[in-house]
C-alpha positions in Angstrom: 30.2 -16.1 11.8 27.0 -16.7 13.8 23.5 -17.4 12.0 20.6 -15.1 11.9 17.6 -16.7 13.1 16.1 -17.0 10.0 19.2 -18.0 8.0 20.0 -20.7 10.8 16.5 -22.2 10.8 16.3 -22.0 6.8 19.5 -24.1 6.7 17.9 -26.5 9.1 15.0 -27.2 7.0 16.9 -27.5 3.7 18.9 -30.2 5.5 15.9 -32.1 6.5 14.6 -31.8 2.8 18.1 -32.9 1.7 17.9 -36.1 3.9 14.1 -36.9 2.5 15.9 -36.9 -1.0 18.4 -39.0 -0.1 21.2 -36.4 -0.5 24.0 -37.0 1.7 24.0 -40.6 1.3 27.3 -42.4 0.0 25.2 -43.0 -3.2 24.1 -39.4 -3.3 27.0 -37.1 -1.5 26.4 -33.6 -1.0 27.9 -31.2 -3.4 30.4 -29.4 -1.5 30.5 -25.6 -2.3 27.6 -26.5 -4.8 30.5 -27.7 -7.2 29.6 -31.0 -9.2 32.4 -32.8 -10.7 31.4 -34.5 -14.0 29.7 -31.3 -14.9 33.1 -29.2 -14.5 35.2 -31.6 -15.9 33.1 -31.9 -19.0 33.0 -28.4 -19.4 36.8 -27.8 -18.9 37.6 -30.7 -21.6 35.2 -29.1 -24.1 37.0 -25.7 -23.6 40.4 -27.4 -23.3 41.2 -25.2 -20.3 42.6 -27.0 -16.9 40.2 -26.1 -14.0 41.1 -23.5 -11.4 39.0 -23.7 -8.3 37.9 -20.4 -7.1 36.5 -21.5 -3.9 40.1 -22.7 -2.8 42.4 -20.4 -4.6 46.2 -21.1 -5.2 46.9 -18.2 -2.7 47.9 -17.5 0.7 44.8 -17.8 2.2 44.4 -21.4 1.6 47.6 -21.9 3.0 46.6 -20.6 6.7 45.8 -17.8 8.7 48.5 -17.5 11.5 51.9 -19.3 10.9 51.2 -19.9 7.2 49.8 -16.4 6.4 51.4 -13.6 4.2 52.4 -11.8 7.2 54.3 -14.5 8.9 57.1 -14.4 6.0 57.1 -18.3 5.8 55.5 -18.8 2.4 57.3 -16.0 0.4 59.0 -18.8 -1.6 55.9 -21.1 -1.9 54.6 -21.5 -5.5 51.4 -23.7 -6.6 52.4 -26.0 -9.4 50.5 -28.7 -11.3 52.0 -32.3 -11.1 52.7 -32.0 -15.1 54.9 -29.2 -13.9 56.7 -30.9 -11.0 57.7 -34.1 -12.8 57.5 -36.1 -16.2 54.7 -38.8 -16.5 52.8 -38.0 -13.0 50.4 -40.7 -12.0 47.5 -40.7 -9.5 48.3 -43.9 -8.0 51.0 -46.4 -9.1 50.4 -50.0 -8.3 47.6 -49.5 -5.7 47.6 -47.3 -2.8 49.5 -48.4 0.4 50.8 -47.0 3.5 54.5 -46.5 1.9 52.8 -43.8 -0.6 52.5 -41.4 2.4 55.6 -39.1 3.6 54.8 -36.3 5.8 55.9 -33.0 4.6 56.3 -29.6 6.6 52.9 -29.5 8.3 52.0 -31.1 11.6 49.0 -33.6 10.2 50.8 -36.9 10.7 47.3 -37.6 12.9 45.8 -37.4 9.6 48.4 -39.4 7.4 48.0 -42.3 9.9 44.5 -42.4 9.4 45.4 -42.6 5.7 47.6 -45.4 6.3 44.7 -47.3 7.9 42.7 -46.6 5.1 44.8 -48.2 2.8 44.4 -51.7 4.7 40.6 -51.6 3.7 40.5 -51.1 -0.3 36.8 -51.1 -0.3 36.5 -48.2 1.9 39.7 -46.4 0.3 38.3 -46.2 -2.9 35.2 -44.8 -1.4 36.8 -41.7 -0.3 39.1 -41.9 -3.6 37.1 -42.6 -6.4 38.6 -44.2 -9.0 37.6 -42.4 -12.1 40.7 -40.0 -12.0 44.0 -39.7 -13.7 46.6 -37.5 -15.5 46.1 -39.1 -18.8 42.3 -40.0 -19.6 39.8 -37.1 -19.1 42.6 -35.2 -17.4 41.5 -31.4 -17.2 43.2 -30.5 -13.8 40.4 -31.4 -11.8 40.0 -34.2 -9.2 37.5 -35.0 -6.2 37.3 -36.8 -3.0 34.5 -38.0 -0.7 34.4 -37.4 3.0 31.8 -37.9 5.7 31.1 -34.9 7.5 28.7 -34.6 10.4 26.1 -37.1 9.1 26.5 -36.3 5.7 28.7 -37.8 2.9 30.1 -34.9 0.6 31.8 -34.6 -2.4 34.9 -32.1 -2.6 36.4 -30.9 -5.8 39.9 -29.4 -6.0 42.2 -28.7 -8.9 45.8 -30.0 -9.0 47.8 -27.0 -8.4 49.9 -27.9 -5.0 52.1 -26.1 -3.0 55.8 -26.4 -3.8 59.3 -25.1 -2.9 62.3 -25.5 -5.1 60.1 -27.9 -7.4 59.3 -29.9 -4.3 55.8 -30.7 -2.8 55.9 -28.8 0.5 53.5 -30.8 2.4 52.4 -34.7 2.0 54.2 -36.5 -0.6 54.8 -40.1 -1.8 57.8 -42.2 -1.8 57.6 -42.5 -5.5 58.1 -38.5 -6.5 55.6 -39.1 -9.5 52.6 -40.5 -7.5 50.0 -37.7 -6.3 46.9 -39.4 -4.8 48.0 -38.7 -1.1 49.1 -34.9 -1.8 45.8 -34.4 -3.5 43.7 -36.0 -0.7 45.5 -33.8 1.7 44.4 -30.9 -0.5 40.8 -31.8 -0.4 40.5 -32.5 3.2 42.3 -28.9 3.7 39.8 -26.9 1.4 36.9 -28.8 4.1 38.5 -27.5 6.7 39.3 -24.0 5.5 43.3 -24.2 5.0 46.2 -26.3 5.3 46.9 -24.9 8.7 43.7 -25.8 10.2 45.1 -29.5 10.0 47.9 -29.2 12.2 47.1 -31.1 15.4 44.9 -33.4 15.7 43.6 -37.0 16.5 43.8 -40.1 14.3 40.2 -41.2 14.9 39.1 -38.0 13.8 40.3 -38.3 10.3 39.1 -41.8 10.3 35.7 -41.0 11.2 35.9 -38.6 8.4 36.9 -41.5 6.2 34.1 -44.0 7.3 31.5 -42.3 8.9 32.1 -44.5 12.0 32.1 -44.2 15.4 35.2 -44.5 17.5 35.8 -46.1 21.0 39.2 -45.9 23.1 39.8 -48.7 25.4 42.6 -49.0 27.9 43.5 -52.5 27.6 44.5 -52.4 31.5 41.2 -51.6 32.5 39.2 -52.9 29.8 35.9 -55.0 30.8 36.1 -58.6 31.0 34.2 -59.3 28.1 36.8 -57.3 26.1 37.2 -60.5 23.7 33.3 -60.7 22.8 33.6 -57.0 22.1 36.4 -57.1 20.0 35.1 -60.5 18.2 31.6 -58.8 17.6 33.3 -55.7 16.3 35.3 -57.9 13.8 32.0 -59.5 12.4 30.5 -56.3 12.1 33.5 -54.9 9.9 34.7 -52.6 12.2 38.2 -51.4 12.0 40.3 -52.2 14.8 44.1 -50.9 15.8 46.3 -51.2 18.6 49.4 -49.8 20.1 52.1 -50.2 22.6 52.8 -47.1 24.7 55.8 -47.3 27.1 56.0 -45.3 30.5 58.3 -43.0 29.0 57.4 -41.1 25.6 58.6 -43.0 22.7 60.5 -40.9 20.2 61.2 -43.5 17.9 59.4 -46.8 17.0 61.4 -49.4 18.9 61.3 -53.1 18.5 61.3 -55.5 21.6 62.7 -58.8 22.0 59.3 -60.7 21.1 59.0 -58.9 17.8 56.7 -56.3 18.6 57.1 -52.4 18.4 56.6 -49.6 20.6 55.3 -46.5 19.6 53.7 -48.4 16.7 50.0 -48.8 15.6 49.0 -52.5 14.6 45.3 -53.7 12.9 43.3 -56.3 14.6 42.3 -58.4 11.8 40.7 -61.6 13.3 39.7 -63.4 16.6 39.0 -66.9 17.2 39.1 -69.8 19.6 41.0 -73.2 18.9 41.1 -76.4 20.8 44.7 -76.8 22.0 45.5 -79.6 24.3 41.8 -80.5 25.4 41.2 -76.6 26.1 39.7 -73.7 24.5 42.3 -71.1 23.7 41.6 -67.5 22.7 43.8 -66.0 19.9 43.9 -62.9 18.2 45.4 -62.1 14.6 47.3 -58.7 14.0 48.9 -56.9 11.2 52.0 -54.7 11.0 51.4 -52.3 8.3 55.2 -52.6 7.6 54.5 -55.7 6.0 57.4 -57.3 7.9 58.3 -57.8 11.6 56.3 -60.1 13.6 55.6 -61.4 16.8 57.9 -64.3 18.1 56.0 -65.8 21.1 53.6 -68.4 21.3 51.3 -68.7 18.3 53.6 -66.8 15.9 54.1 -68.2 12.2 56.9 -70.6 13.1 55.9 -71.7 16.9 55.3 -75.2 18.3 51.6 -74.4 19.1 50.7 -75.0 15.4 51.6 -78.5 15.8 49.0 -79.4 18.2 45.8 -78.3 16.3 44.1 -79.9 13.8 44.6 -79.4 9.9 41.1 -78.0 9.2 41.4 -75.3 11.9 44.8 -74.3 10.5 43.3 -74.0 7.1 40.3 -71.9 8.7 42.9 -69.9 10.4 44.8 -69.3 7.2 47.9 -70.3 8.9 51.2 -69.3 7.2 54.8 -69.4 7.4 55.3 -66.2 5.6 56.9 -62.7 6.7 54.0 -60.5 5.7 53.8 -58.5 8.6 50.3 -60.8 9.8 50.6 -63.1 12.8 48.6 -64.5 15.4 49.2 -64.6 19.4 47.3 -65.8 22.1 44.5 -63.1 23.6 46.2 -63.2 27.2 49.6 -62.3 25.4 47.7 -59.6 23.6 46.5 -58.0 26.9 50.0 -58.0 28.6 51.8 -56.4 25.5 49.3 -53.8 24.3 48.2 -50.8 26.0 45.6 -49.4 23.9 42.9 -50.6 21.5 40.7 -48.2 19.2 37.6 -49.7 17.6 35.9 -47.8 14.7 32.4 -49.1 14.1 31.0 -48.6 10.8 27.3 -47.3 10.0 25.4 -50.0 7.9 25.6 -47.9 4.7 29.5 -48.4 4.8 29.2 -52.2 4.6 28.2 -53.6 1.4 28.6 -57.2 2.7 25.1 -58.3 3.8 26.6 -61.2 5.7 27.9 -58.6 8.5 26.1 -58.4 11.7 25.5 -54.9 11.4 25.0 -51.8 14.1 21.6 -49.8 14.3 22.6 -46.2 13.9 20.6 -43.0 14.9 21.7 -39.4 14.3 20.4 -36.3 15.7 21.5 -32.8 15.1 21.6 -30.2 18.2 22.9 -26.9 19.0 24.2 -25.1 22.1 22.9 -21.5 22.0 24.1 -18.8 24.4 21.5 -17.7 26.7 18.9 -20.6 25.8 20.4 -24.0 25.7 24.0 -23.7 26.3 23.3 -24.7 30.1 26.9 -26.5 30.8 27.4 -29.3 32.9 25.5 -30.5 35.9 27.8 -28.3 38.0 25.5 -25.6 36.9 21.8 -26.8 38.1 20.1 -23.5 37.4 20.9 -24.1 33.6 21.8 -27.3 33.1 18.1 -28.6 32.3 18.2 -26.4 29.3 20.6 -28.1 27.1 19.1 -30.0 24.4 17.7 -33.6 25.5 17.6 -36.4 23.6 14.8 -39.4 24.0 16.6 -42.9 23.5 14.2 -46.0 23.5 16.1 -49.4 23.9 13.9 -51.9 22.5 15.7 -55.3 22.9 18.2 -56.9 24.7 21.3 -58.3 23.3 21.5 -61.9 21.6 23.9 -63.4 23.8 23.1 -67.1 25.4 26.2 -67.0 27.6 25.2 -63.5 29.2 22.0 -64.2 31.5 21.7 -60.3 32.1 19.1 -58.8 30.1 21.0 -55.6 29.1 21.3 -53.7 25.5 24.8 -52.8 24.6 25.0 -49.4 23.0 27.6 -46.8 22.0 27.1 -43.1 22.4 28.7 -40.6 20.6 28.9 -36.9 21.0 30.7 -34.7 18.3 31.2 -30.7 18.1 30.9 -29.5 14.7 33.1 -27.0 12.5 35.7 -26.1 15.3 38.6 -26.8 13.5 37.5 -25.1 10.3 36.6 -21.9 12.7 40.2 -21.8 13.9 40.8 -19.0 11.8 38.4 -16.9 13.8 40.2 -18.1 17.0 37.7 -21.1 17.8 39.1 -24.4 19.6 37.4 -27.2 20.8 34.9 -27.2 23.8 35.3 -29.6 26.7 32.4 -31.6 26.2 30.6 -34.9 27.5 27.2 -36.3 28.3 24.8 -37.6 30.9 21.9 -40.4 30.7 18.9 -40.5 33.0 16.3 -43.0 33.3 12.9 -41.8 32.5 10.6 -42.5 35.4 7.4 -44.6 35.1 5.0 -41.6 35.3 7.0 -39.5 32.3 7.6 -42.5 29.9 6.1 -42.2 26.6 5.5 -38.4 27.1 8.6 -37.1 25.1 8.6 -33.9 27.2 11.8 -32.0 27.6 12.6 -32.6 31.4 12.2 -29.8 33.7 14.9 -28.0 36.1 13.1 -29.9 39.2 13.9 -33.2 37.9 17.6 -32.8 37.4 17.6 -31.4 41.1 16.3 -34.6 42.5 17.7 -37.4 39.9 20.8 -39.0 39.5 22.2 -39.9 36.5 21.9 -43.6 35.5 25.6 -43.1 33.7 27.7 -40.6 31.9 30.6 -40.3 29.9 33.6 -41.1 31.9 35.1 -37.3 31.5 34.4 -34.1 29.8 37.3 -33.5 27.3 38.2 -31.0 24.7 38.3 -33.6 21.9 35.9 -33.0 18.6 34.1 -36.3 19.8 33.4 -38.1 23.1 32.2 -41.6 23.0 31.4 -44.5 25.3 30.0 -48.1 25.3 27.4 -48.7 27.7 25.1 -51.6 28.7 21.4 -51.0 30.0 18.4 -52.7 30.5 15.4 -51.9 27.9 13.7 -48.7 28.6 13.5 -45.0 28.3 16.5 -42.7 28.8 17.3 -39.1 28.2 20.9 -38.1 27.1 21.9 -34.6 27.9 24.8 -33.5 25.7 26.8 -30.5 27.1 29.8 -28.4 27.3 31.3 -28.1 30.6 30.9 -24.4 31.1 27.6 -22.7 30.4 27.3 -20.1 27.8 29.4 -21.9 24.9 27.6 -21.7 21.6 28.0 -24.6 18.8 26.5 -27.1 16.9 26.9 -30.8 17.7 25.5 -34.3 16.4 24.6 -36.9 18.7 25.0 -40.8 17.6 23.7 -43.8 19.2 25.0 -47.2 17.8 23.0 -50.0 19.3 23.4 -54.0 18.8 19.6 -54.1 18.3 17.0 -51.5 17.4 16.7 -48.3 19.3 14.8 -45.2 18.7 16.3 -41.7 19.5 15.0 -38.4 18.8 15.3 -34.6 20.2 12.9 -34.3 23.2 10.5 -31.3 22.2 7.4 -29.8 24.0 4.0 -30.0 22.2 3.8 -26.5 20.6 0.4 -25.6 22.3 -1.1 -22.2 23.7 -3.3 -23.0 27.3 -5.7 -20.0 26.2 -4.9 -18.2 23.1 -8.4 -16.7 22.5 -9.3 -13.5 24.1 -11.9 -13.9 26.9 -14.9 -12.0 26.5 -15.5 -9.0 28.6 -19.2 -7.9 29.4 -18.9 -5.2 31.6 -16.4 -2.5 33.4 -15.8 -3.8 36.7 -16.4 -1.0 39.6 -13.3 -0.9 41.5 -10.9 2.2 41.6 -8.7 1.0 39.3 -11.2 0.6 36.4 -12.3 4.1 37.2 -8.9 5.6 37.0 -8.4 3.8 33.8 -11.6 5.0 32.4 -10.7 8.4 33.4 -7.4 8.4 31.6 -8.6 6.5 28.6 -11.3 9.2 28.1 -8.8 12.1 28.5 -6.6 10.7 25.8 -8.8 8.8 23.5 -11.0 12.2 22.4 -14.5 12.1 20.9 -14.2 8.8 18.8 -12.9 6.9 22.2 -10.5 4.8 20.7 -6.6 5.2 21.0 -3.8 4.8 18.5 -0.4 3.1 19.1 1.1 6.1 20.5 -1.5 7.0 22.8 -1.8 3.4 24.0 2.1 3.9 24.9 1.2 7.1 26.8 -1.2 5.4 29.0 0.8 2.3 29.8 3.9 4.2 30.6 1.9 6.6 33.1 0.2 3.3 34.8 3.5 1.1 35.0 5.2 3.8 36.7 2.8 3.5 39.7 3.6 0.0 40.1 7.4 1.1 40.7 8.5 -1.3 37.8 12.1 -1.0 37.3 11.5 -0.4 33.7 12.1 2.2 30.5 8.7 1.8 29.9 7.0 0.8 26.6 8.2 1.3 23.0 6.1 2.5 20.1 7.0 -0.7 18.5 5.9 -2.9 21.5 2.4 -0.8 21.2 2.0 -1.3 17.8 1.9 -4.9 18.2 -0.3 -5.0 21.4 -2.7 -2.8 18.8 -2.4 -5.6 16.3 -3.2 -8.4 18.8 -6.3 -6.7 20.3 -7.6 -5.0 17.3 -10.8 -7.2 16.8 -12.5 -4.7 14.3 -9.6 -3.8 11.9 -9.7 0.0 12.6 -6.0 0.1 13.6 -7.2 1.5 17.2 -8.5 0.2 20.5 -11.8 1.1 21.9 -12.2 0.6 25.7 -13.3 -3.1 26.0 -10.2 -4.1 24.1 -7.8 -1.8 26.0 -9.6 -3.6 29.2 -8.9 -6.7 28.0 -5.1 -5.9 26.9 -4.7 -4.6 30.4 -6.0 -7.7 32.1 -3.4 -9.7 29.9 -0.5 -7.1 30.9 -1.2 -7.2 34.3 -1.2 -11.2 34.4 2.2 -11.0 32.7 3.3 -8.6 35.1 2.9 -10.9 37.9 4.9 -13.8 35.9 7.6 -11.2 35.1 8.0 -10.0 38.9 7.9 -14.1 40.0 10.9 -14.9 37.7 12.6 -11.3 38.4 13.8 -12.4 41.8 16.6 -9.9 42.2 14.6 -6.9 41.1 16.8 -5.8 38.5 13.8 -5.2 35.9 15.1 -8.1 33.7 14.9 -11.8 33.6 17.8 -13.9 32.0 17.1 -15.8 28.9 17.2 -19.1 30.9 14.7 -18.1 33.2 12.6 -16.7 30.3 11.7 -20.2 29.3 9.7 -21.0 32.3 8.1 -17.7 32.4 6.9 -18.3 28.9 5.7 -21.4 29.9 3.9 -19.9 32.9 2.3 -17.4 30.7 0.2 -20.7 28.9 3.0 -21.0 26.0 4.5 -24.3 25.6 7.0 -24.2 23.2 10.3 -26.3 21.8 13.8 -25.7 21.7 14.2 -23.9 18.6 11.2 -21.6 19.1 13.1 -20.7 22.7 16.1 -20.1 20.6 14.4 -17.7 18.4 13.1 -15.7 21.3 16.4 -15.5 22.7 17.9 -14.4 19.4 14.7 -11.8 18.7 14.1 -10.2 22.2 17.3 -10.7 24.5 20.0 -8.0 24.9 23.6 -8.7 24.4 23.8 -9.8 28.4 21.0 -12.6 27.3 18.3 -10.5 29.5 14.7 -9.7 28.6 13.5 -6.2 29.9 9.7 -6.1 31.1 9.0 -4.3 27.7 10.9 -7.2 25.6 8.9 -9.9 27.8 5.2 -8.3 27.3 6.4 -7.6 23.3 7.1 -11.2 23.1 4.1 -12.8 25.0 2.0 -10.4 22.5 3.7 -11.5 19.4 3.2 -15.2 20.5 -0.6 -14.8 21.5 -1.1 -13.1 18.3 0.5 -15.6 16.1 -1.4 -18.4 17.9 -4.7 -16.9 17.5 -3.8 -16.1 13.8 -3.0 -19.8 13.0 -6.0 -20.9 14.7 -8.1 -18.8 12.8 -6.9 -20.2 9.2 -6.8 -23.9 10.8 -10.0 -24.6 10.0 -9.9 -28.5 10.3 -8.0 -28.4 13.4 -5.3 -30.6 11.9 -2.5 -28.3 13.1 -1.6 -27.5 9.1 -2.5 -24.4 7.5 -2.1 -23.1 3.7 -1.4 -19.4 2.8 -1.1 -17.6 -0.1 1.8 -14.9 -0.5 -0.6 -12.1 0.3 -2.3 -13.7 3.4 1.6 -14.7 4.6 2.6 -11.2 4.1 -0.8 -9.6 5.6 -0.3 -11.7 8.7 3.4 -11.3 9.5 3.6 -7.8 8.7 0.9 -6.4 10.8 1.6 -8.8 13.5 
């Protein structure tokens, strides 16, 4: 459901306040659906009642909206049961959580389960997602909670333990142990976040990995990997990043198949170490991998029993923790690794997810943005008329990498663009947009200005670099190396007019500064210009005559009389317009009414008409096709030409408030918008006595100001 202007921007203000209070951090997660675990559990223990979650009920609506909806007929025999109704002696976790605890049910969410399997390899991260203070014995009240990273914030998600069953068996994820339920409950919490179980159907493992860690994932095709791949992987390991690799065949692998060398095609491995050893007077790069099966290992050079180990010193063996043991972990040369594996995934973790101070951590900046149809959803570079209206983010790379082996003075960073809420909105027919981004170097003359770059800049400047492709995934990410300096990142959907929220993250080896580019909010001439006398030209004489005819003895006109005058005059200018509305004219009276009578005298009217003539000229300039309207993208430059320099949020508000369904502004709407802008600027300056850009109003003053404007 679309936000109203006030609702959307109030939400943004609330989010900013939360962040200032530390809410959304790992230590202080946001309460999903405003539910607080400790309070609810204590209340239900006191009342001796089992918790029932009204925000994710045990009903058809929580199962799905299409294939798993009530109408589909597939769910008529599904019943919701608590673990104590399914088996005797249910346990939350038996002997520690592991990948063998996870068995897929009748839901296409293997991507989610594969991420859980990866998560079980890192106990610290696992128990951050699955808090330990939970069981079916101590303080059991039918309530459990889990924590996920959601678009910049950690959230605590509460569920009850009623699970979908068929013939007393779990329908979806289950454990190999019939009385173990942590994985089924984790899946339910993740389904709640996305609105239903069906919303989890189909996805990418890295999507869930990022929701478990708050990290950002890079995809690397090993055949086309950069020359410094070993260095990239080694640094990732030093930063505590999670790394996985796999072997894909030319023919799609239906089943995991073991090769002669002990590696398994169509199977995911974890990268657990990278080192260099001296062997036969040469430096050899080696990599340590782990098969999550806990068995089946590489049998080639540098495997557990290979002869290479006899050629290195004992201290090196100890340092590398070499063991002849069938535990699924093994070493192999980096050259063999590149020949054998086809894909590498690196999940870079944020500093707050890493507790070890010895790790070399990334610097991370996070920015939120929104593509709004008709205002800031400009599409890709193929649409030059609108591309420039996309949100723009200033990036300053401050320090080059610490790399004595690399003479280039460059900064390594990863940019990740993630679209928000699209999976949750599947129920309304949403799907992932095709997204990407471009990076531009800021020319010397514009450095430090932090101003939204105009259309002309992009018509004449090529991007410095960009994402490899536009793709319909939740996130697009890529690693870059550029010289220190100022850059602008422009994230966009491929097609214009596609509306949605996103976050843009920048992970850099050294410090970076990143923020959305916003024009400074100013008006060039908001104060009314004094009118000394009436110019003696034909137009003024006509105005005086019309004014005198309508104004009457008091020589003042009301809003209704103003409407009559303006619409008579505008017709003479052959403007394609239906004329001014009474509401527009009331705003004009409020703007020009300097003596508080609710009417305009001749001098006030003359001043207003001079403004309307000026604004009419601007409107004509941007109404190139002479339709009597300008589109909301042109509106940005037209408002700027009228002397009002606004930021992206204000342009969004104007589009939502003054544009029609086709995102066009009529002449009447355009004039009404400028009248309101000038009136509010003038009122603000009247209250801003000390000129510091901040005013304080009582409720009465606020209502007086806004109700009459």
